[in-house]
C-alpha positions in Angstrom: 0.0 0.0 0.0 2.8 2.5 0.8 4.3 2.1 -2.7 0.9 2.8 -4.3 0.2 6.1 -2.4 1.9 8.4 -4.9 -0.1 6.8 -7.7 -3.4 7.1 -5.9 -2.7 10.7 -5.0 -2.4 11.5 -8.7 -6.1 10.6 -9.2 -7.4 11.8 -5.9 -7.0 15.4 -7.0 -7.8 16.8 -3.5 -8.9 20.4 -3.2 -5.4 21.2 -1.9 -2.6 19.1 -3.2 -0.6 19.5 0.0 -3.7 18.7 2.0 -4.1 15.4 0.2 -0.6 14.3 1.2 -1.0 15.4 4.8 -4.4 14.0 5.2 -3.2 10.6 4.2 -0.4 10.9 6.8 -3.0 11.9 9.4 -5.2 8.9 8.6 -2.2 6.6 9.1 -1.3 8.0 12.4 -4.7 8.8 14.0 -7.4 6.7 12.4 -7.4 4.2 15.3 -8.3 7.0 17.8 -10.4 9.6 15.9 -13.2 9.2 13.4 -13.0 12.8 12.3 -9.4 13.9 11.4 -8.2 17.5 11.6 -4.6 18.1 10.7 -2.6 21.0 12.0 -0.3 20.9 8.9 -2.6 21.1 5.9 -3.2 24.6 4.5 -7.0 24.5 4.0 -9.6 24.2 6.7 -10.3 20.6 5.9 -11.6 17.7 8.0 -11.9 14.1 7.0 -14.8 11.8 8.0 -13.4 8.3 8.0 -15.3 5.1 7.7 -15.4 4.8 11.5 -17.4 8.0 11.7 -19.8 6.8 9.0 -20.6 3.7 11.1 -21.9 5.9 14.0 -25.3 6.2 12.3 -27.2 4.2 9.8 -25.9 6.4 7.0 -28.2 4.9 4.4 -27.1 7.5 1.9 -24.7 10.4 1.6 -27.3 13.0 2.7 -27.7 11.1 6.0 -23.9 10.8 6.6 -23.5 14.2 8.2 -25.8 13.8 11.2 -22.8 13.4 13.5 -20.7 16.2 11.9 -20.9 19.7 13.4 -19.7 21.4 10.3 -22.7 20.4 8.2 -26.4 21.3 9.0 -28.9 18.7 8.0 -32.6 19.6 7.5 -35.7 18.2 5.7 -36.5 20.1 2.5 -40.2 19.6 2.6 -43.1 17.7 4.4 -43.6 15.0 1.8 -40.4 13.5 0.2 -38.3 12.8 3.3 -35.4 14.4 1.4 -32.6 15.8 3.6 -30.9 19.0 2.6 -27.4 20.0 3.8 -26.1 23.4 4.5 -22.6 24.8 5.1 -21.8 28.2 6.6 -25.6 28.8 6.6 -26.1 28.4 2.9 -27.7 25.5 1.0 -25.9 22.9 -1.0 -26.0 24.7 -4.4 -23.3 27.0 -3.0 -21.1 24.0 -2.2 -19.0 22.1 -4.7 -20.0 18.4 -4.2 -17.6 16.0 -5.9 -17.1 12.2 -6.1 -13.4 11.5 -6.1 -13.0 15.1 -7.3 -15.3 14.8 -10.2 -18.4 17.1 -9.9 -21.4 15.0 -9.0 -24.3 16.8 -7.4 -25.1 19.7 -9.6 -27.8 21.0 -11.9 -30.7 18.6 -12.3 -29.5 16.5 -9.3 -29.3 19.2 -6.7 -32.6 18.3 -4.9 -32.1 14.6 -4.6 -28.6 13.8 -5.7 -27.1 13.3 -2.2 -29.6 10.4 -1.7 -28.2 8.6 -4.8 -24.9 7.6 -3.2 -25.4 4.7 -0.6 -23.4 5.2 2.6 -21.8 1.8 2.5 -20.0 2.8 -0.8 -18.1 5.6 1.0 -14.6 5.2 2.2 -14.2 8.8 3.5 -15.5 12.3 3.1 -13.4 15.4 2.9 -15.0 18.6 4.0 -13.3 21.9 3.2 -14.8 25.2 4.5 -14.5 28.4 2.5 -13.3 29.0 -1.0 -12.1 25.7 -2.6 -9.2 25.0 -5.0 -9.2 26.5 -8.5 -8.3 23.0 -9.7 -11.9 21.9 -9.1 -13.6 24.7 -10.9 -15.1 28.2 -10.3 -18.5 27.3 -8.8 -17.5 26.7 -5.1 -18.5 29.5 -2.8 -18.9 28.2 0.7 -16.8 25.1 0.5 -16.3 21.6 -1.0 -17.4 18.1 0.0 -15.5 15.4 -1.7 -16.5 11.7 -1.3 -13.9 8.9 -1.8 -15.4 5.6 -2.6 -14.0 2.2 -1.6 -11.0 1.3 -3.8 -11.0 -2.1 -5.6 -7.4 -2.9 -4.8 -7.9 -2.3 -1.1 -11.4 -3.7 -0.7 -12.5 -7.0 0.9 -14.0 -9.8 -1.3 -17.6 -9.5 0.1 -19.7 -7.2 2.2 -23.4 -7.3 3.1 -25.5 -4.7 4.9 -29.2 -5.1 5.7 -31.4 -2.4 7.2 -35.0 -2.0 8.3 -36.8 0.8 10.1 -40.2 1.5 11.8 -41.1 3.9 8.9 -41.2 0.8 6.6 -37.9 1.5 4.9 -35.8 -1.5 4.0 -32.4 -1.5 2.4 -29.9 -4.1 1.2 -26.3 -3.5 0.1 -24.0 -6.1 -1.3 -20.3 -5.5 -2.4 -18.4 -8.0 -4.5 -14.7 -7.4 -5.0 -12.2 -9.4 -7.1 -8.4 -9.0 -7.3 -7.5 -10.2 -10.7 -3.7 -9.9 -10.2 -1.5 -7.6 -8.1 -2.2 -4.7 -10.5 -5.8 -5.2 -11.4 -9.0 -5.3 -9.3 -12.7 -4.8 -9.9 -15.7 -4.1 -7.6 -19.4 -4.4 -8.1 -21.7 -2.6 -5.6 -25.5 -3.3 -5.7 -27.9 -1.3 -3.6 -31.7 -1.6 -3.3 -34.2 0.1 -1.0 -37.9 0.4 -0.7 -40.6 1.9 1.5 -43.9 0.0 1.4 -46.3 1.4 4.0 -48.3 4.7 4.1 -47.6 6.5 7.4 -49.5 9.6 8.7 -48.5 10.1 12.3 -49.7 13.7 12.5 -53.1 12.9 11.1 -53.2 15.6 8.4 -54.2 13.1 5.7 -50.8 13.3 3.9 -48.1 10.6 4.0 -45.1 11.7 6.2 -42.7 9.8 4.0 -43.0 8.7 0.3 -43.6 5.2 -1.0 -40.6 4.3 -3.1 -38.0 2.0 -4.5 -34.5 2.4 -5.8 -32.0 0.2 -7.5 -28.5 1.5 -7.8 -25.2 -0.2 -8.9 -21.7 0.7 -9.7 -18.9 -1.4 -11.3 -15.4 -0.1 -10.8 -12.1 -1.2 -12.2 -8.7 -0.1 -10.9 -5.2 -0.6 -12.2 -2.0 0.5 -10.4 1.6 -0.4 -11.3 4.6 0.9 -9.4 6.9 -0.3 -12.2 5.3 1.7 -15.0 4.1 4.6 -12.9 0.6 4.2 -14.3 -2.7 4.2 -12.3 -6.2 4.2 -13.7 -9.9 3.9 -12.7 -13.0 3.2 -14.8 -16.5 3.3 -13.4 -20.0 2.7 -14.7 -23.0 3.5 -12.6 -26.8 3.2 -13.0 -29.6 4.3 -10.8 -33.4 4.1 -11.0 -35.4 5.9 -8.3 -39.2 6.1 -7.9 -41.0 8.1 -5.3 -44.8 8.5 -4.7 -46.2 10.8 -2.1 -49.2 12.9 -1.3 -52.5 12.2 0.4 -53.0 8.8 2.1 -55.9 8.0 -0.3 -54.1 9.0 -3.5 -54.0 6.3 -6.1 -51.7 7.1 -9.0 -53.6 4.9 -11.5 -56.9 6.6 -10.7 -56.0 10.1 -9.4 -52.9 11.3 -11.3 -53.3 14.9 -12.6 -56.8 15.1 -11.3 -58.3 16.9 -8.3 -59.7 13.7 -6.7 -56.8 13.5 -4.3 -53.5 15.4 -4.2 -50.5 13.3 -5.2 -47.0 13.4 -6.6 -44.5 11.1 -8.3 -40.8 11.7 -8.8 -39.1 9.2 -11.1 -35.4 9.5 -11.8 -33.1 7.5 -14.0 -29.3 8.3 -14.1 -26.4 6.8 -15.9 -22.7 7.7 -15.2 -19.4 6.8 -16.9 -16.1 8.1 -15.6 -12.4 7.3 -16.2 -9.1 8.5 -14.7 -5.6 8.0 -15.9 -2.5 9.1 -14.0 1.2 8.8 -14.6 4.0 9.5 -12.0 7.3 10.4 -13.6 9.8 7.9 -12.2 12.9 9.9 -13.1 11.6 13.3 -12.0 10.6 13.5 -8.3 7.2 15.0 -7.3 6.0 15.3 -10.9 2.8 13.7 -12.2 0.1 14.1 -14.8 -3.6 13.1 -14.6 -6.6 13.1 -16.9 -10.2 12.8 -15.8 -13.3 12.3 -17.9 -16.9 11.8 -17.0 -20.3 11.6 -18.7 -23.7 11.6 -17.0 -27.3 11.4 -18.1 -29.8 12.4 -15.5 -33.5 12.3 -16.4 -36.3 13.2 -14.0 -40.0 13.0 -14.8 -42.3 14.4 -12.0 -45.6 15.9 -11.2 -46.7 17.6 -8.0 -50.5 17.8 -7.9 -51.3 19.6 -11.1 -47.7 21.0 -11.5 -45.3 19.1 -13.9 -41.6 19.3 -13.9 -39.5 17.3 -16.3 -35.8 17.7 -16.8 -33.0 15.8 -18.5 -29.3 16.9 -18.1 -26.6 15.4 -20.3 -23.1 16.4 -19.0 -19.6 15.9 -20.0 -16.6 16.9 -17.8 -12.9 16.7 -18.5 -10.0 17.8 -16.4 -6.2 17.6 -17.3 -3.8 18.4 -14.5 0.0 18.5 -14.2 1.8 18.6 -10.9 5.5 19.5 -10.3 7.9 21.5 -8.2 9.9 24.7 -8.6 13.5 24.1 -7.6 12.6 22.1 -4.4 9.7 20.5 -2.6 8.9 23.6 -0.7 7.6 25.1 -4.0 5.0 23.2 -5.8 2.5 23.9 -8.5 -0.5 22.5 -10.3 -1.8 23.6 -13.7 -4.2 22.3 -16.2 -7.4 22.7 -18.3 -11.1 22.0 -17.6 -14.0 21.6 -20.0 -17.7 21.2 -19.1 -20.7 20.8 -21.3 -24.3 20.7 -19.9 -27.3 20.1 -22.1 -30.6 20.8 -20.3 -34.0 19.7 -21.6 -36.3 21.3 -19.0 -40.1 21.7 -19.0 -42.1 23.5 -16.2 -45.8 23.0 -16.8 -45.1 22.5 -20.5 -43.0 25.7 -20.7 -39.7 25.0 -22.4 -36.6 26.3 -20.5 -34.1 24.1 -22.4 -30.5 25.4 -22.9 -26.9 24.3 -23.5 -24.1 25.5 -21.2 -20.5 25.1 -22.3 -17.4 26.3 -20.4 -13.6 25.9 -20.9 -11.0 27.2 -18.5 -7.4 27.0 -17.4 -5.9 27.2 -13.9 -2.6 27.6 -12.1 -2.1 27.0 -8.4 1.2 27.6 -6.5 1.9 26.1 -3.1 4.6 27.1 -0.7 5.3 25.1 2.4 8.3 25.7 4.7 7.6 22.2 6.1 7.1 23.7 9.6 5.1 26.8 10.5 3.9 28.4 7.3 2.2 27.4 4.1 0.4 29.2 1.3 -1.7 28.3 -1.7 -2.3 30.9 -4.3 -4.4 30.0 -7.3 -6.3 31.6 -10.2 -8.2 30.5 -13.2 -9.7 32.0 -16.3 -12.9 30.6 -17.8 -15.0 31.3 -20.8 -18.7 30.3 -20.5 -21.2 30.8 -23.3 -23.7 32.4 -20.9 -21.5 33.8 -18.1 -18.9 35.3 -20.4 -15.1 35.4 -19.6 -14.1 35.8 -16.0 -11.3 35.3 -13.5 -11.5 33.3 -10.3 -8.8 34.0 -7.6 -8.4 31.9 -4.5 -6.0 32.2 -1.5 -5.3 30.0 1.5 -2.8 30.7 4.3 -1.7 28.6 7.3 0.5 29.7 10.2 1.5 27.8 13.3 2.3 30.3 16.0 3.2 27.8 18.7 3.1 24.1 19.4 -0.1 22.3 18.5 -1.8 25.5 17.3 -2.8 26.6 13.8 -4.2 29.8 12.3 -5.8 29.7 8.8 -7.1 32.3 6.4 -8.9 31.9 3.1 -10.4 34.2 0.5 -11.9 33.5 -2.9 -14.5 34.4 -5.5 -17.1 32.0 -6.9 -19.6 32.3 -9.8 -22.4 30.0 -10.7 -25.6 29.8 -12.8 -28.6 29.2 -10.6 -30.9 26.4 -11.7 -33.9 28.0 -10.1 -36.5 25.2 -10.7 -34.3 22.1 -10.0 -32.9 23.7 -6.8 -36.3 24.7 -5.5 -38.4 21.7 -6.4 -40.1 21.7 -3.0 -42.0 24.8 -4.1 -43.8 22.8 -6.7 -45.7 21.0 -3.9 -47.6 24.2 -3.2 -50.2 26.5 -4.7 -47.5 29.2 -5.3 -47.3 30.8 -8.7 -43.7 31.2 -10.0 -42.8 34.6 -11.3 -39.4 35.6 -12.8 -39.2 39.4 -12.5 -36.0 39.9 -14.5 -35.7 39.0 -18.1 -32.4 40.5 -19.4 -30.1 37.9 -18.1 -29.0 34.7 -19.9 -30.1 32.1 -17.4 -34.0 32.1 -17.1 -33.7 35.8 -17.7 -31.5 36.2 -14.6 -27.8 37.1 -14.1 -25.2 34.7 -12.7 -24.6 34.5 -8.9 -21.3 36.0 -7.8 -20.0 36.0 -4.3 -16.8 36.5 -2.3 -16.0 34.3 0.7 -13.5 35.2 3.5 -12.7 33.0 6.4 -10.5 32.7 9.5 -10.0 29.8 11.8 -8.0 28.9 14.8 -7.3 25.5 16.3 -5.5 24.3 19.4 -4.8 20.9 20.7 -3.9 20.4 24.4 -4.0 18.1 27.4 -6.2 19.0 30.4 -6.2 16.8 33.6 -4.4 14.2 31.6 -7.1 14.1 28.9 -6.6 15.0 25.2 -8.7 17.9 24.1 -8.9 20.5 21.3 -10.7 23.8 20.7 -11.5 25.5 17.4 -12.9 28.8 16.2 -14.2 29.4 12.7 -15.5 32.6 11.3 -16.6 33.0 7.6 -18.4 35.7 5.7 -20.0 35.4 2.3 -20.8 38.6 0.4 -22.9 38.4 -2.7 -22.3 40.8 -5.5 -25.3 39.2 -7.2 -27.7 36.5 -5.9 -30.8 35.0 -7.4 -33.3 35.8 -4.8 -36.1 33.2 -4.0 -38.6 35.5 -2.4 -41.3 33.9 -0.2 -42.0 37.0 1.8 -44.0 39.0 -0.8 -47.0 36.7 -0.8 -47.9 33.2 0.4 -49.3 32.5 -3.0 -46.2 33.5 -4.9 -42.5 32.5 -5.3 -40.6 35.3 -6.9 -37.2 35.0 -8.6 -35.2 38.1 -9.3 -31.6 39.5 -9.1 -30.4 41.0 -5.9 -31.0 44.7 -5.5 -29.2 45.6 -2.3 -27.2 43.6 0.1 -27.0 39.9 0.9 -24.5 38.3 3.2 -24.0 35.3 5.4 -21.8 35.4 8.6 -21.0 32.1 10.2 -19.3 31.6 13.6 -18.5 28.1 15.0 -17.0 27.3 18.3 -15.8 23.7 18.9 -14.7 21.9 22.0 -13.7 18.2 22.0 -12.3 16.1 24.9 -11.7 12.5 25.8 -13.8 12.5 29.0 -12.7 9.0 30.1 -10.8 6.2 28.5 -12.9 5.1 25.5 -15.4 8.0 26.0 -15.2 11.0 23.7 -17.3 14.2 23.8 -17.6 16.5 20.7 -19.5 19.8 21.1 -20.1 22.8 18.9 -22.0 26.1 19.0 -22.9 27.8 15.7 -24.2 31.4 15.2 -25.5 32.5 11.8 -26.2 36.1 10.8 -27.7 35.8 7.3 -29.5 38.8 5.9 -30.9 39.6 2.4 -32.7 42.6 1.0 -36.1 41.5 -0.5 -38.7 43.6 -2.3 -40.7 43.9 1.0 -37.7 44.6 3.3 -34.7 43.0 4.9 -35.1 39.6 6.5 -33.1 36.7 7.9 -32.7 33.8 5.6 -35.9 31.7 6.0 -35.7 28.3 7.6 -32.2 28.9 9.0 -31.7 28.9 12.8 -29.6 31.7 14.1 -28.3 29.6 17.0 -27.5 25.9 16.9 -25.8 23.6 19.5 -24.4 20.2 18.7 -23.1 17.5 21.1 -21.9 13.9 20.3 -20.9 11.3 22.9 -19.1 8.2 21.8 -18.3 5.2 23.9 -16.5 2.0 22.7 -15.2 -0.9 24.7 -11.8 -2.5 24.0 -11.8 -5.0 21.2 -11.3 -8.5 22.5 -9.0 -11.0 20.9 -12.1 -12.5 19.3 -13.0 -9.1 17.8 -15.9 -8.4 20.0 -16.8 -4.8 20.8 -19.7 -2.6 22.0 -20.1 1.0 20.6 -22.6 3.5 21.7 -23.2 6.9 20.0 -25.6 9.7 20.9 -26.1 13.0 19.1 -28.0 16.0 20.4 -29.0 18.9 18.1 -30.6 22.0 19.5 -32.0 24.6 17.0 -33.0 28.1 17.9 -36.0 29.9 16.4 -36.1 30.2 12.6 -37.5 33.0 10.4 -40.5 31.6 8.5 -41.9 32.7 5.1 -44.8 35.1 5.1 -48.2 33.4 5.6 -50.0 36.4 7.2 -52.6 36.7 4.4 -53.7 33.1 4.5 -56.8 31.9 6.2 -56.3 31.9 10.0 -56.1 28.1 10.2 -53.3 28.1 7.5 -51.0 30.7 9.1 -47.7 30.2 10.8 -46.0 32.6 13.2 -43.2 34.9 12.0 -40.6 32.7 13.8 -40.6 28.9 14.6 -40.1 27.7 18.2 -36.8 26.3 19.2 -36.5 22.6 19.6 -34.0 19.7 20.0 -33.6 16.2 18.6 -31.7 13.2 20.0 -30.3 10.3 17.9 -28.7 7.2 19.3 -27.1 4.0 18.0 -25.8 0.9 19.7 -23.5 -1.4 17.7 -22.5 -4.9 18.8 -19.5 -6.2 16.9 -19.6 -9.9 17.5 -16.4 -10.6 15.5 -14.3 -8.8 12.9 -16.6 -10.0 10.2 -20.1 -9.6 11.7 -21.9 -6.9 13.6 -25.5 -5.8 14.5 -26.7 -2.2 15.1 -29.8 -0.7 16.6 -30.7 2.9 16.7 -33.3 5.6 16.9 -33.8 9.1 15.4 -35.7 11.9 17.0 -36.1 9.8 20.1 -37.7 12.7 21.9 -40.5 12.6 19.3 -40.5 16.3 18.5 -42.7 17.0 15.5 -43.8 20.1 13.6 -47.4 20.5 14.5 -48.5 22.0 11.2 -46.4 20.6 8.4 -48.9 20.9 5.5 -50.7 24.2 5.2 -54.1 23.9 3.5 -54.2 20.2 4.0 -58.0 20.2 4.0 -58.0 21.9 0.6 -54.8 20.9 -1.3 -55.9 22.5 -4.6 -56.8 25.7 -2.8 -54.8 28.9 -2.5 -53.2 28.2 0.8 -51.7 24.8 0.1 -47.9 24.6 0.9 -45.7 21.7 2.0 -42.4 23.6 1.8 -42.3 25.4 5.1 -40.5 22.8 7.2 -38.4 23.7 10.2 -38.6 20.5 12.2 -39.1 16.7 11.8 -42.4 15.6 10.4 -42.4 11.8 11.1 -41.5 11.8 14.8 -39.7 8.9 16.4 -38.0 6.4 14.1 -36.2 3.2 15.2 -34.1 1.0 13.0 -31.9 -2.2 13.1 -29.4 -3.7 10.8 -26.5 -6.0 10.3 -23.1 -6.0 8.5 -21.3 -9.1 7.4 -17.9 -9.3 5.8 -15.8 -12.0 4.1 -12.1 -11.0 4.2 
C-alpha cells in the first residue's frame, strides 16, 4: 500500500494538493483513535470523516452521513419527500461544490435529490473543506467543498453485506463484491436496493409523512496500479433508477394522477454515469505527475406535484487535465491544467420549455509554498469562458501559520460564480399553490444574471492536554458577500414564489466554536455552537434567511469498549442537536387556520445508535432518530383543501415523522 500512495494521489485530485498528502499521513497516524481527522499541517480548513465516523449512524445515503458532523447542518427540505438537505456556513448545497473522487457529482438537475443517490456503504471517507475551494476543481464553489472517496477495488475486501430496516417501513440491502484479478488489477461491483412499502401519517393531516418508493443502484469499478510503470487508472460505470410516490393517504396514482380527486406526486429519476481516470507518475523526476479525468452523466427526472409538472434531462460531459510538479525544491509546488464542461438541459415546467446548452472551458494555475514547519500558502487563479456567463477570472488564496506548538491559524479568500438552476434547486415549491414569477428578463439564465460571491474566512485550532485528557478547541468565522444573488422571495406573498436578481445587500456570517475532549478512556465528547447572521434585501424589506436557525448547538458522545481477541466490541453513540428559532416565510394573508408565526419555536432532537460487533466479520446495530418525538405541529398548510390557494408543504423547520427506530447487520468476508 505504501508504494501505491503516490499513484493514488495523482487521481485523488484533492482540493489542496498538499492537503491530500498530509491528510493521508493523518489517517495513518490517528485513524485508530479519531473518526474525524483534523490536521494541523494542511493549508486549508479541511476535516476528514473516516469510515469509522460513518458507522456511528445508519448512513443509508450520503445526505444522511453528516448527522454526527458539526460542520454540516442537515434539515428536511419539505413535508412529503423525506429528502434531507445539507447546509454549510448557513447556505444551501448549491453553493457548495460536491464531488465524487474530485469529479463534480451533485449539480444542476440532481441538486434536490442527488445526495440520496450515493449509498453510505460505498463511501470510504468524506473530505469537508470550508471556505473557497481550490481553483483546480472549478469556479462554482462559494462556501466550500465536499469530496467523497469511494472504496477502492485494490484495497477492498471480497464481500460485504449490509441489511437495514426501520419502523417507517424503509428497507435496504447493500452487497459489495470485489475481485483482485492480479497484483495490478481489481474490480468491484456494488449493488444497492431500497424500498418503503407502507403509508404513514403520524400527524393525522391526511398526507403521507414519507413517500412510498423504491430504488435500484449499482456501480462497477475497475482499478489498475503499477509501481513499475508509474501508471494508475480507474474506470467506473453507474446506473440508478429511483421512484417516489407521495401525497394524500388515499391517493391512487392509476386513478388520481393529474386530477383533483386527491393530491399526489410522483418523482421518477433515471441516471447513468461513466467516468475514467488515468494518471502517470514520472519515475525519473521527483514529485511530478500528470492526470486526466473524464466523466459523462445522463440524468432524467419526470415528475408531477398535484397539477404542476416538472421534467428535466441533463446530459453532461466533464474533462480535467492536471499537471503537478515542483519549482527548484519540494517547498515550492504547482498544479496547472485545463477544464472543460458541457451541460445540455431539456427542461419543462408546466409544459413551458426552458431548455438550454451551457459550455465552459478554463485554465488554472495553483502555486503552493510550504516551509515544512510553520507556514504554508496556496495561491491560485483560473480564467474561464462560458457561453452564458462570459469570460471571468477566479482568484483563491489559502494561508496557514502555526504560532506555537499544537496550534494553527488559517485564512482563506476567494471568489465564486455560478448559474442558478432555479427550478431544479427549489423543487419543494412545486408542492404548493404558489405561482412562479421571474421578475428579471435581461439575463441569460432564465432571464437572470449569474450569482457572484466572495468568501472570506478565518479559523484557529489548538490541541492540548487537560487533567491528563486530550482535548482541542476551534474557532471558525466565515463571511460570504454576494455581488449578485438569485433571490427566492417567499415574503412578498404566500401565493407566490418570486425569482429576481439581488437589488441591495445579501451576506452570510457564520461563527462556529468547537470543544472536544476525551472524558474518560474510550469516552469522547464532541461539542459545537454555531451562530448565523444571514440577511438579504427583499422587495418587501430586509429579512433573515428563512428556515435557518440563528443559533445551533451540537453534542456527540461516543463510547467504545476495548476490542477483545475474538474481535468483540460494543459501541454507543448519541447525538444531540438544538436549534433556535427560525424565520418563516410570510403566511399572514392566509386563512387563520393556515397561518404560521413569524418565527418557529426552538427545539432539540436526539439520535442514538448501539452497535454490537460480535467478530471482525459480523456486527449488528440498533438505533433511533428523533427519540424525543418532537414534530412540527402544522407541516402541510391547507391540507384540507390541497388544490386551494393556501396549500404549501415547503415550510418545514422540524421533523415531520416523529420517532423512528431501526436495526441492521453488517457481514464481511475478508
